[in-house]
N, C-alpha and C positions, 0 to 999 in steps of 0.2 A: 504494500500500500504506500502510495506517495503522498506525503503531507501537502496540504494546501496552504500551510502557513509559511510560505517562502517567497512572498512578493518582494521582499527587500534583499534578496540574495545579490551580492556583488558579482559583477561580471569582469573577469580578467581575460586578456588576450594571449594566445599562444601561436607563434609562427613555427611551423615544423620545418626545421632546416638540417636535420640530422641524417637524412638519407644518403645512400651511396651514389645515386644518380647513374646507375649502370647503363640503362638504355640511352640516356642522353650523351654519355661519354664525357661529361664535364659536370661540375657541381652546379646544380640548378639554383641553389640558394644565392650564388654570387653572380649569376647572370644579370645583366643590366638592360632592362626593358624601358625604364623610365628615368635614366640618368643616375641611378644609384643601384647598389646590389639589391636584389629582390628581397632578401631577408630583412633589410633595413627599410625598404620601400613599404613592405607590408606591415612591419612593426610600427612605422610612423603613421600609417593609415589607421591602425588599431588604437593608437594613443588618444585619438579624439572620441573614441567610442567606448573604451574600457577603463576600468579602475586602474589596473596595472597591466603592463605588457611584457612578455618574456619571449625570448628566442630559444626554442628547444633545439638541443644539439647533442652530439656525442661528446664524451669527456675530452677526447683528443682535439676537438674543434674549439673548445671554450676559449683558449688563449688567442685564437685568431679573430674573435669577434670584438668589434669596437666596444670599449669599456663603458661607453655612454648608454649601452643597451643591456638590460638585465637578461641573464641567461639561465636556463634550466637544463643542465647536463643530465642525460638519461641515467636513472637509477635502475629502471627495468630495461634490460638490454636483450637484443635478439628476437624481439617480437614486433618490430616495426613501429608504426604510429601509435599503436595501442600502448606501447611502453612509454611513449612521450606523454600521452594523456594520463596514464596512471602516475607517472612521475609528478605531473602538475598537481594532481589530486593529493598526492602524498605530502606536498608542501602546503597546499591551501585546500583542505578537504571540504571546507564550508563555502567555497567560492564556485560559481559557475565559470566555465571556460569556453570562450569563443575560439575554436581551433581552426586554423587555416593552413593549408599546405603551401609550400614555397613555389610550386609549379603552376601558379595561376596568374599568368601575366596580364590577363584582361579583367581581373577582379577589381572592382571599384567601391568607393565609399557608399554610394547609393545602394548597391546590392547588399552590403553588410548592414546598413541602416534598415533596410527592408526586413532582413532576417531578425534583427533585434526588435523591430516594431511588432513582428508577428510571433515573438517568443512566447511560449507557454511554459511557465515555471512549474506547472502541475504535471508536466511530462518529464521523462528522463532526458529528452533532447528535442531541439528544434532544428530541422535540417531542410535542405533543398532537395527536390526531386531532380535527378539527373535528366537533362534533355536528351541524352544519348541512349539510355537504357531504362529510364523511369524508376531506377532504384535510388535509395537515399544516398546523399553525398556526405560521407562521414567526416571529411576533412574540410568542410565549410559548414560547421555545425556548432551550435551552442549545446555543450554537455552540462547538464545540471548536476549538482552534488549527488542527487539521487541516482545518477547513472554510475557512480563509482562502484557500488557493489555489483550491479549488473555486469559491468565490464570485467571486474575481477572474476566473477563466476564464469563468464564467457571464456576467459583465458585459462582458468583452472580446468575447464572442460576440454582443453586442447585446441581452442579456436583463437587465432590471433588477429583475425581481420575485423576492424571496427565496423565495417559495413555490415558484416554478418551479425554483429552484436545488435545493431539497429534493427535489422530484418527480423531477428529472433524475438525482439521485444517491440515489434512495430506498433502494437496496440498502445504502447506507452510513448510513442514518438510522434511529434507533430511534423508532418512533411508538407512543404509548400512549394509552389512553382516560382522560379526566379523571374523577375520582371524583364531581365536581360539575359537570356540563356547563354550568350557568348561569354559572359563574365565567368561562367563555370568551366570554361575550356582549359584542360590541362595541356601543358607542354612537356612531354616526357621523352620525346625523340627529336632528332634533327629534322625529320619531316614535319613534326608539329611546329617546330620553330618557324619554318617557312610559312606555314598557314597563319601563324600568329602575326608574323611580320606584315603579311598582306592585309590582315584585318586592322592592324594598328595604322598602317599607311592609308587604308581606305577611310578610316575615321578621322 
């Protein structure tokens, strides 16, 4: 049962920058789409929307990140983005987390404002429906404190994918459509980079 007495839960921001970027062939978090490294661009975007903002990273990355940004090195390792989210909850368990991946070059403030405006604190998460496969987008999601136990149980059961965690608990997830579907486009490969460049140029 999820408590309804949670309307004043603080919202922190978390930029996921700890991936290995194998398919891209270079670190996606340091790619510059808007005049600065993407991890900083997204962190700066979140600063106007969240109580505190952190860049999630691997322990070996921490010293590479500009000291003006708060970091959260992974405590839970080897389980991908779920480990970053659990690490965030281990530090601030009573806070909700707006989690965004670093491979979203077209993500904008208006899209995040829309997500926050439609947030349902009585659910474990508020997320967008993917325009590509209609499944929930776990890495552009507000994870409420009540999701912490769900996510831990999911991982304890041998599942590490945060999307599957949302799907398995979909009755407790608010899923909305993005006003600008292009804002949810991932850039994971060199081919994706070329598509994004064309969209940015066209805009």
